[in-house]
RODO-2510 file (C-alpha; in nm, 4 decimals, decimal comma):
residues 471
     n   res          X          Y          Z
     1     m     0,0125     0,0091    -0,0090
     2     a     0,1343     0,3407    -0,0980
     3     s     0,2564     0,5431     0,1890
     4     s     0,0127     0,8192     0,0550
     5     d    -0,2972     0,5823     0,1148
     6     q    -0,1802     0,4204     0,4131
     7     s    -0,1808     0,8019     0,5924
     8     q    -0,5209     0,8816     0,4530
     9     l    -0,6390     0,5263     0,6140
    10     q    -0,4993     0,6661     0,9483
    11     a    -0,6374     0,9904     0,8736
    12     i    -1,0023     0,8689     0,8370
    13     n    -0,9552     0,5792     1,1572
    14     q    -0,8244     0,8769     1,3693
    15     t    -1,1447     1,0981     1,2491
    16     a    -1,4009     0,8580     1,3056
    17     e    -1,2994     0,7949     1,6211
    18     s    -1,2793     1,1412     1,7258
    19     l    -1,6629     1,2242     1,6202
    20     s    -1,9964     1,1975     1,8848
    21     s    -2,2760     1,0222     1,7883
    22     c    -2,4328     1,3682     1,6424
    23     e    -2,1566     1,4378     1,4601
    24     r    -2,1489     1,1003     1,2993
    25     r    -2,4798     1,1758     1,2013
    26     r    -2,4490     1,5145     1,0392
    27     l    -2,1408     1,3657     0,8885
    28     f    -2,3592     1,0778     0,7222
    29     y    -2,6128     1,3452     0,5665
    30     l    -2,2958     1,5689     0,4526
    31     c    -2,2110     1,2620     0,2554
    32     e    -2,5550     1,1907     0,1315
    33     m    -2,5567     0,8725     0,3314
    34     l    -2,9547     0,8965     0,4545
    35     d    -3,0215     0,5720     0,6189
    36     t    -2,7457     0,3903     0,7486
    37     d    -2,5592     0,2981     1,0457
    38     n    -2,4083     0,4949     1,2928
    39     s    -2,1320     0,3340     1,4240
    40     v    -1,7502     0,3981     1,4133
    41     s    -1,7067     0,1112     1,1909
    42     c    -1,9357     0,1840     0,8998
    43     m    -1,8420     0,5421     0,9506
    44     k    -1,4699     0,4343     0,8504
    45     e    -1,5955     0,2108     0,5515
    46     m    -1,7884     0,5138     0,4404
    47     l    -1,4995     0,7323     0,3974
    48     k    -1,2635     0,5120     0,2614
    49     s    -1,5142     0,4258    -0,0167
    50     k    -1,5304     0,7724    -0,0847
    51     v    -1,1897     0,8886    -0,0517
    52     m    -1,0520     0,5726    -0,2836
    53     c    -1,3475     0,6485    -0,5606
    54     g    -1,1821     1,0190    -0,6292
    55     e    -1,3421     1,2091    -0,3856
    56     s    -1,0362     1,4701    -0,3528
    57     g    -0,9017     1,2688    -0,0885
    58     y    -0,7489     1,5141     0,1399
    59     w    -1,0047     1,8261     0,1007
    60     f    -1,2834     1,6112     0,1302
    61     l    -1,1798     1,5008     0,4287
    62     a    -1,0814     1,8282     0,5722
    63     e    -1,3635     1,9981     0,4403
    64     l    -1,6041     1,7409     0,6649
    65     m    -1,4445     1,8803     0,9344
    66     l    -1,4669     2,2642     0,8849
    67     r    -1,8573     2,2000     0,8356
    68     l    -1,8340     2,0130     1,1754
    69     r    -1,6729     2,2687     1,3444
    70     r    -1,4192     2,0297     1,4569
    71     f    -1,0872     2,2374     1,4311
    72     d    -0,8973     2,0861     1,6587
    73     i    -0,9067     1,7383     1,4322
    74     l    -0,7924     1,9887     1,1367
    75     k    -0,4766     2,1003     1,3388
    76     k    -0,3861     1,7539     1,4674
    77     v    -0,4833     1,4843     1,2281
    78     y    -0,4546     1,6937     0,8915
    79     k    -0,1654     1,9699     1,0105
    80     t    -0,3827     2,2419     0,8500
    81     s    -0,6008     2,5290     0,9987
    82     r    -0,9308     2,6680     0,9890
    83     q    -0,8214     2,9977     0,7799
    84     e    -0,5982     2,7915     0,5366
    85     v    -0,9320     2,5249     0,4781
    86     e    -1,1559     2,8424     0,4276
    87     e    -0,8869     3,0331     0,1912
    88     a    -0,8606     2,6862    -0,0276
    89     l    -1,2622     2,6608    -0,0369
    90     k    -1,2935     2,9880    -0,2184
    91     h    -1,2043     2,8429    -0,5101
    92     g    -1,4666     2,5736    -0,4854
    93     q    -1,6291     2,3066    -0,3157
    94     v    -1,6228     1,9540    -0,2569
    95     l    -1,9617     1,8758    -0,0491
    96     s    -2,3242     1,9553    -0,1793
    97     r    -2,4152     2,3302    -0,1168
    98     f    -2,7423     2,1908    -0,0477
    99     r    -2,6687     1,9717     0,2522
   100     v    -2,3949     2,2371     0,3729
   101     l    -2,6664     2,5131     0,4277
   102     m    -2,8924     2,1575     0,5582
   103     a    -2,6434     2,0756     0,8074
   104     n    -2,5858     2,4517     0,9322
   105     i    -2,9623     2,5084     1,0141
   106     n    -2,9838     2,1936     1,1960
   107     e    -2,6812     2,3553     1,4238
   108     d    -2,8782     2,6502     1,4671
   109     m    -3,2326     2,4968     1,5427
   110     e    -3,3318     2,4709     1,8875
   111     d    -3,5404     2,2104     2,0410
   112     k    -3,8728     2,4448     2,0394
   113     d    -3,8107     2,4880     1,6847
   114     v    -3,7450     2,1243     1,5634
   115     s    -4,0927     2,0546     1,7979
   116     n    -4,2594     2,3422     1,5988
   117     l    -4,1845     2,2327     1,2658
   118     k    -4,2744     1,8835     1,3481
   119     f    -4,5891     2,0365     1,4485
   120     l    -4,6262     2,1964     1,0969
   121     c    -4,5608     1,9032     0,8911
   122     s    -4,7693     1,6643     1,0769
   123     t    -5,0033     1,6971     0,7747
   124     w    -4,7371     1,5298     0,5630
   125     l    -4,5311     1,3300     0,7923
   126     p    -4,6856     0,9882     0,9267
   127     r    -4,7178     1,0417     1,2964
   128     d    -4,4763     0,7473     1,3873
   129     t    -4,2096     0,9228     1,1710
   130     s    -4,2388     1,2432     1,3027
   131     e    -4,2243     1,0953     1,6836
   132     k    -3,9334     0,9358     1,6012
   133     a    -3,7327     1,2478     1,4667
   134     k    -3,5366     1,3915     1,7071
   135     s    -3,3678     1,6493     1,5560
   136     f    -3,3672     1,8677     1,2245
   137     l    -3,1615     1,6830     0,9877
   138     d    -3,4145     1,3868     1,0536
   139     v    -3,7258     1,5795     0,9947
   140     i    -3,5482     1,7468     0,6486
   141     i    -3,4326     1,3150     0,5493
   142     e    -3,8194     1,2427     0,5850
   143     l    -3,9102     1,5692     0,3862
   144     e    -3,6297     1,4489     0,1113
   145     k    -3,7726     1,1085     0,1104
   146     l    -4,1505     1,2786     0,0247
   147     d    -3,9946     1,4962    -0,2067
   148     l    -4,1224     1,7831    -0,0335
   149     v    -3,7739     1,9126    -0,0148
   150     s    -3,4763     1,8513    -0,2580
   151     p    -3,1149     2,0685    -0,3765
   152     e    -3,3609     2,2284    -0,6228
   153     s    -3,6890     2,2495    -0,4677
   154     v    -3,6791     2,4689    -0,1016
   155     d    -4,0119     2,6473    -0,1343
   156     f    -4,1754     2,4077     0,1039
   157     l    -3,8943     2,4309     0,3705
   158     e    -3,8084     2,8113     0,3718
   159     e    -4,2077     2,8736     0,4253
   160     r    -4,2038     2,6429     0,7320
   161     l    -3,8681     2,8483     0,8629
   162     r    -4,1117     3,1573     0,8423
   163     d    -4,3964     2,9646     0,9936
   164     i    -4,1993     2,9046     1,3059
   165     s    -4,0816     3,2361     1,3080
   166     r    -3,7322     3,1565     1,2355
   167     v    -3,6591     3,4083     0,9381
   168     d    -3,3250     3,4077     0,9830
   169     l    -3,3016     3,0648     0,8643
   170     a    -3,5278     3,1221     0,6154
   171     k    -3,3449     3,3862     0,4685
   172     k    -3,0444     3,1703     0,3925
   173     v    -3,2728     2,9177     0,2031
   174     s    -3,3823     3,2090     0,0291
   175     a    -3,0306     3,3070    -0,0830
   176     y    -2,9496     2,9244    -0,1341
   177     k    -3,2990     2,8998    -0,3795
   178     m    -3,1811     3,2942    -0,5212
   179     s    -2,7731     3,1263    -0,6085
   180     v    -2,9282     2,7364    -0,7040
   181     v    -2,9954     2,8282    -1,0652
   182     t    -2,8052     3,0014    -1,3117
   183     p    -2,8457     3,0023    -1,7220
   184     g    -2,6745     2,7951    -1,8763
   185     v    -2,5269     2,6242    -1,5861
   186     n    -2,6142     2,2433    -1,4837
   187     s    -2,7953     2,2191    -1,1388
   188     s    -2,6152     1,9473    -1,1043
   189     q    -2,2431     2,1544    -1,1368
   190     q    -2,3802     2,4156    -0,9039
   191     q    -2,4219     2,1662    -0,6041
   192     r    -2,0996     2,0370    -0,6204
   193     h    -1,7925     2,1914    -0,7370
   194     i    -1,4987     1,9481    -0,6954
   195     v    -1,1898     2,0639    -0,5992
   196     p    -0,8339     1,9701    -0,7354
   197     r    -0,6149     1,8237    -0,5041
   198     a    -0,3822     2,0982    -0,5190
   199     s    -0,5976     2,3435    -0,4794
   200     s    -0,8016     2,4647    -0,1078
   201     f    -1,1579     2,5211    -0,0098
   202     p    -1,4522     2,7699     0,0813
   203     c    -1,4951     3,0177     0,3915
   204     s    -1,8261     2,8367     0,5170
   205     s    -2,0382     3,0883     0,5602
   206     n    -2,0075     3,3080     0,8600
   207     s    -2,3757     3,2183     0,9938
   208     v    -2,5636     3,4926     1,1002
   209     q    -2,6451     3,4488     1,4897
   210     p    -3,0573     3,3906     1,4789
   211     i    -3,1954     3,6664     1,6445
   212     r    -3,4055     3,5574     1,9037
   213     q    -3,5730     3,7203     2,1897
   214     t    -3,4916     3,6100     2,5175
   215     q    -3,7835     3,6608     2,7415
   216     s    -3,9775     3,3620     2,7862
   217     l    -4,2647     3,4468     2,5424
   218     h    -4,1295     3,3112     2,2165
   219     i    -4,4405     3,4235     1,9990
   220     a    -4,2913     3,6817     1,7345
   221     r    -4,5059     3,8779     1,4677
   222     e    -4,3498     3,6382     1,2216
   223     n    -4,4608     3,3594     1,3132
   224     m    -4,8097     3,4543     1,1992
   225     v    -4,8042     3,3249     0,8774
   226     p    -5,0708     3,0985     0,7606
   227     v    -4,9020     2,7163     0,7188
   228     y    -5,1179     2,6135     0,4701
   229     r    -5,0965     2,8049     0,1688
   230     v    -5,4183     2,9077    -0,0157
   231     p    -5,4263     2,8942    -0,4133
   232     s    -5,2732     3,2056    -0,5728
   233     r    -5,6052     3,3051    -0,7121
   234     q    -5,7439     3,3663    -0,4131
   235     s    -5,6876     3,7004    -0,1939
   236     q    -5,3878     3,6715     0,1084
   237     l    -5,7095     3,8873     0,2563
   238     d    -5,9494     3,5899     0,2378
   239     c    -6,1345     3,5425     0,5531
   240     y    -6,2904     3,2432     0,6908
   241     k    -6,6926     3,2670     0,7040
   242     f    -6,7873     3,3825     1,0853
   243     n    -7,1522     3,4530     1,0645
   244     t    -7,3921     3,1640     1,1665
   245     n    -7,6095     3,2184     1,4600
   246     p    -7,4377     3,0386     1,6728
   247     r    -7,1354     3,0869     1,5245
   248     g    -7,0220     2,7752     1,6726
   249     v    -6,9820     2,5778     1,9606
   250     c    -6,7532     2,6383     2,2617
   251     v    -6,6409     2,3507     2,5059
   252     i    -6,4894     2,4129     2,8046
   253     i    -6,3340     2,2070     3,0549
   254     d    -6,2581     2,3525     3,3884
   255     c    -6,0898     2,0984     3,6352
   256     v    -5,9106     2,3728     3,8439
   257     g    -6,2646     2,5636     3,9142
   258     n    -6,1570     2,8900     3,8887
   259     d    -6,1876     3,0397     3,5148
   260     g    -6,4517     2,8459     3,3353
   261     d    -6,7579     3,0790     3,4183
   262     m    -6,5371     3,3816     3,2874
   263     l    -6,4585     3,2177     2,9891
   264     e    -6,8325     3,0756     2,9582
   265     e    -6,9519     3,4654     2,9657
   266     t    -6,6688     3,5478     2,7274
   267     f    -6,7683     3,3173     2,4356
   268     k    -7,1319     3,3786     2,4623
   269     a    -7,0580     3,7459     2,4149
   270     l    -6,9133     3,6070     2,1271
   271     h    -7,2215     3,3947     1,9855
   272     f    -7,0881     3,0782     2,0790
   273     k    -7,2904     2,7782     2,1966
   274     v    -7,1005     2,7089     2,4983
   275     f    -7,0437     2,3841     2,6734
   276     l    -6,8731     2,4047     3,0193
   277     h    -6,8286     2,0931     3,2378
   278     k    -6,6061     2,1401     3,5584
   279     w    -6,4016     1,8991     3,7450
   280     l    -6,3690     1,6253     3,5183
   281     s    -6,1253     1,3339     3,5328
   282     v    -5,8656     1,2474     3,2249
   283     i    -6,1395     1,0059     3,1043
   284     d    -6,4871     1,2126     3,1186
   285     t    -6,2941     1,4684     2,9624
   286     f    -6,2024     1,2386     2,6683
   287     a    -6,5651     1,1475     2,6815
   288     a    -6,6997     1,4784     2,6767
   289     l    -6,4939     1,5691     2,4086
   290     r    -6,5256     1,2428     2,1814
   291     q    -6,9199     1,2647     2,2384
   292     l    -6,8911     1,6670     2,1149
   293     s    -6,7007     1,5753     1,7993
   294     k    -6,9683     1,3344     1,6925
   295     q    -7,2622     1,5625     1,7380
   296     r    -7,3693     1,6557     1,4353
   297     e    -7,6395     1,9280     1,5142
   298     n    -7,3285     2,1230     1,7155
   299     l    -7,0889     2,1543     1,4543
   300     q    -7,3107     2,2916     1,2306
   301     g    -7,1884     2,6613     1,2764
   302     d    -6,8616     2,8362     1,0996
   303     g    -6,5994     2,7077     1,3669
   304     f    -6,5343     2,5560     1,6765
   305     v    -6,3659     2,6453     2,0118
   306     c    -6,1969     2,4386     2,2741
   307     c    -6,0929     2,5751     2,6136
   308     i    -5,9308     2,3166     2,8943
   309     i    -5,8469     2,4176     3,2405
   310     s    -5,6321     2,1358     3,3829
   311     r    -5,2749     2,0509     3,5835
   312     g    -5,0780     1,8327     3,3672
   313     a    -4,6934     1,7565     3,2452
   314     t    -4,5594     1,8763     2,9122
   315     d    -4,7446     1,7003     2,6995
   316     h    -5,0600     1,5866     2,8599
   317     l    -5,3545     1,6818     3,0904
   318     l    -5,4440     1,4955     3,4255
   319     g    -5,7695     1,6529     3,4701
   320     t    -5,8872     1,6348     3,8512
   321     d    -5,6680     1,3009     3,8726
   322     s    -5,3693     1,3143     4,1226
   323     y    -5,1481     1,1094     3,9084
   324     g    -5,0934     0,8042     3,6605
   325     a    -5,3132     0,8354     3,2957
   326     g    -5,2763     1,1507     3,1428
   327     l    -5,4851     1,2642     2,8407
   328     r    -5,2293     1,3986     2,5582
   329     l    -5,2354     1,7228     2,4258
   330     d    -5,2147     1,5973     2,0569
   331     d    -5,5036     1,3237     2,1053
   332     v    -5,6983     1,6194     2,1790
   333     r    -5,6169     1,7990     1,8515
   334     r    -5,6476     1,4768     1,6453
   335     l    -6,0265     1,4663     1,7873
   336     f    -6,1282     1,7290     1,5765
   337     t    -5,9499     1,7124     1,2963
   338     a    -6,0728     1,6934     0,9337
   339     d    -6,0639     1,2879     0,9389
   340     a    -6,1581     1,2571     1,2733
   341     c    -6,4095     1,5331     1,2497
   342     p    -6,5382     1,6008     0,8747
   343     m    -6,8272     1,8244     1,0262
   344     l    -6,5218     2,0576     1,1087
   345     a    -6,3089     2,0496     0,7613
   346     g    -6,2236     2,3523     0,6362
   347     k    -6,3641     2,5508     0,9630
   348     p    -6,1106     2,7112     1,2157
   349     k    -6,0571     2,5324     1,5005
   350     l    -5,9208     2,7441     1,8069
   351     f    -5,7934     2,5643     2,0913
   352     f    -5,6822     2,7850     2,4107
   353     i    -5,5280     2,5705     2,7174
   354     q    -5,4010     2,6586     3,0274
   355     r    -5,2058     2,3698     3,2050
   356     y    -5,0596     2,4051     3,5610
   357     g    -4,7709     2,2410     3,5782
   358     v    -4,7113     1,8899     3,8500
   359     p    -4,3708     1,7068     3,8607
   360     e    -4,3699     1,4323     3,5424
   361     y    -4,4354     1,0510     3,6406
   362     p    -4,3381     0,7531     3,3918
   363     p    -4,5569     0,7317     3,1547
   364     h    -4,6561     0,3588     3,1700
   365     e    -5,0270     0,4579     3,2563
   366     r    -5,0785     0,7190     2,9954
   367     m    -5,3887     0,6803     2,8062
   368     e    -5,3498     0,6165     2,4741
   369     h    -5,6367     0,6495     2,1954
   370     r    -5,6645     0,4162     1,8539
   371     d    -5,7429     0,5748     1,5655
   372     e    -6,0464     0,3392     1,5697
   373     d    -6,1636     0,5530     1,8472
   374     l    -6,1759     0,8495     1,6499
   375     e    -6,4847     0,8003     1,5392
   376     t    -6,5779     0,9858     1,1999
   377     d    -6,9105     1,1065     1,0433
   378     g    -7,0328     1,1206     0,6714
   379     c    -6,9632     1,4254     0,4463
   380     d    -7,2747     1,5362     0,2602
   381     g    -7,1925     1,5330    -0,1260
   382     l    -6,8058     1,5848    -0,2307
   383     s    -6,6245     1,5281     0,0857
   384     r    -6,3799     1,8351     0,1293
   385     c    -6,1564     1,6091     0,3494
   386     a    -5,9647     1,5044     0,0432
   387     l    -5,9032     1,8415    -0,0294
   388     i    -5,7870     2,0329     0,3268
   389     p    -5,4758     1,8994     0,5088
   390     t    -5,5885     1,7152     0,8416
   391     d    -5,4721     1,9674     1,0678
   392     a    -5,5058     2,2603     0,8201
   393     d    -5,7479     2,5349     0,9968
   394     v    -5,6035     2,4979     1,3727
   395     f    -5,5170     2,7706     1,6256
   396     w    -5,3010     2,6428     1,9240
   397     s    -5,2525     2,8692     2,2146
   398     h    -5,1020     2,6377     2,4886
   399     c    -5,0067     2,8206     2,8236
   400     w    -4,8611     2,6818     3,0911
   401     t    -4,7203     2,8191     3,4495
   402     d    -4,6651     2,6360     3,7889
   403     d    -4,9143     2,4658     3,9729
   404     g    -4,8435     2,6330     4,3033
   405     q    -5,0042     2,9174     4,2161
   406     l    -5,3363     2,7653     4,2945
   407     e    -5,2404     2,7291     4,6227
   408     r    -5,2863     3,1037     4,6633
   409     g    -5,6341     3,1902     4,7516
   410     q    -5,8715     3,2569     4,4480
   411     h    -5,5883     3,2458     4,2109
   412     r    -5,7044     3,3563     3,8468
   413     s    -5,4745     3,2776     3,5205
   414     v    -5,3201     3,5515     3,4237
   415     y    -5,3275     3,4229     3,0879
   416     l    -5,7003     3,3845     3,0792
   417     k    -5,8138     3,6932     3,1832
   418     a    -5,5249     3,8597     2,9378
   419     l    -5,7514     3,6485     2,6823
   420     t    -6,0968     3,7521     2,7504
   421     d    -6,0008     4,1034     2,8163
   422     a    -5,8455     4,1123     2,4885
   423     l    -6,1373     3,9131     2,2950
   424     h    -6,3806     4,1519     2,4454
   425     k    -6,1853     4,4085     2,2825
   426     g    -6,1289     4,2389     1,9980
   427     q    -6,4602     4,2085     1,9232
   428     s    -6,5577     4,5835     1,9721
   429     r    -6,2393     4,6854     1,7167
   430     k    -6,2745     4,3799     1,4762
   431     m    -5,9289     4,2750     1,5581
   432     h    -5,7754     3,9456     1,3898
   433     l    -5,7659     3,6766     1,6106
   434     v    -5,3200     3,6780     1,5651
   435     d    -5,3536     4,0859     1,6898
   436     v    -5,5791     3,9379     1,9454
   437     h    -5,3083     3,7321     2,0667
   438     t    -5,0451     3,9575     2,0464
   439     e    -5,2346     4,1763     2,3092
   440     v    -5,2281     3,8735     2,5412
   441     n    -4,8583     3,8239     2,4737
   442     g    -4,8159     4,1704     2,5792
   443     a    -4,9890     4,0914     2,9446
   444     i    -4,8154     3,8005     3,0380
   445     f    -4,4790     3,9588     2,9558
   446     d    -4,5933     4,2591     3,2088
   447     h    -4,7186     4,0198     3,4190
   448     n    -4,3386     3,7975     3,3945
   449     t    -4,1445     4,1380     3,4734
   450     r    -4,3447     4,2266     3,7439
   451     n    -4,3645     3,8761     3,9148
   452     p    -4,0560     3,6826     3,7821
   453     g    -4,1098     3,3961     4,0375
   454     a    -4,4457     3,3282     3,9071
   455     d    -4,3820     3,3078     3,5244
   456     y    -4,6338     3,2054     3,2348
   457     h    -4,4918     3,0985     2,8955
   458     i    -4,7138     3,0761     2,6080
   459     d    -4,6447     2,8149     2,2786
   460     l    -4,8554     2,9094     1,9660
   461     k    -4,9045     2,7354     1,6839
   462     h    -5,1220     2,7628     1,4352
   463     t    -5,2483     2,6605     1,0537
   464     l    -5,4852     2,8954     0,9680
   465     r    -5,5511     2,9200     0,5970
   466     k    -5,7262     3,2756     0,5993
   467     e    -5,8059     3,5650     0,8232
   468     l    -5,9765     3,4909     1,1331
   469     y    -6,2253     3,7546     1,3127
   470     l    -6,4348     3,6799     1,5598
   471     s    -6,6255     4,0176     1,5522
***
């Protein structure tokens, strides 16, 4: 074996053994290996095959280390510096620009961003696939398999990043999109610039640090963009029809006993037919919601509202139960999707959840619901469910705070008080629902500023396709 080949194999072995599992995962992605064993041995074999097949050897490996930001390996194994590699890459790069961009975005995505992205992609991604995805790259790989995202098509991703208020990352995707097609140049030529062995490598674009708010409220104005785009022939100012009498049904489940009456009064004033349930267990809560989802006579209106006040932990509610089985928030939403409840297909479905956080318990007793439990009613004529994404038209506002606040006498939810005040104001001013929620954000932020030991946190997601006014 030639000494140069021997030194390359030694470098490959040292590199593979120095990387963490997450770094190996990113490296496999950069090398266009989407479904593979993440082991060190598999990585060694993959790198050997790439190098021996003429992937510009040294520069291929050096660029990988640059993209992983393992400058220590560059110095120790490849006897070069970050600056030298970046200067060399200015003459062209080995790795796909698309995959480098996706790997860089992966590094800038927070867990909360990944969770929001998965929620917004749930119309396209199977539920089990979405649950297994732990990182941005996991989601992108699945979207690539569905041909929703590719080196030549990134519009879908750009829109989703804007929807989760990561405008900084969406702009990077937009910049890539503008440069990916040059007249007279083959797209594959643009995606891959092979570096001659004697030459050197491009500066990994100094990624602009995302502009993020440090306050607990992370709902920015930019994420008030519909996830599901209406056809271009329709005006962007299309509004949901909202003039039936009653306008729709509002179900309120108050398992704490403090604010249900206030919500009932508010939504009656907004001309909803209101059902108020108090002190329900998890089983009774699910039964009440499921029964309502099957009552065609109560779903004839133009919209649906669900308000729940309960103790709970992260992704599930406990109702009046002290521990044990919980009702998953995802199952609450799924009861009223277009698939499970065709009568609400195409209509706005609004959820306002006030959760008082309790310690997490092992999920072995978690309440699970099979798809066949979510019975559906038939649709008259051509089913709108076939035309509208399952999770379209959802407005999901979830607020949580510590349950210790309930021990204080006459406790009232700051979030629900702000919500009812904003809804009353919105009714008189004909405000858009998103603007109403902005008022809520402001009230919560003011409260948190004055009461640092009693913080409220809000998570807002929506897939509204049109403007929504409750006035």
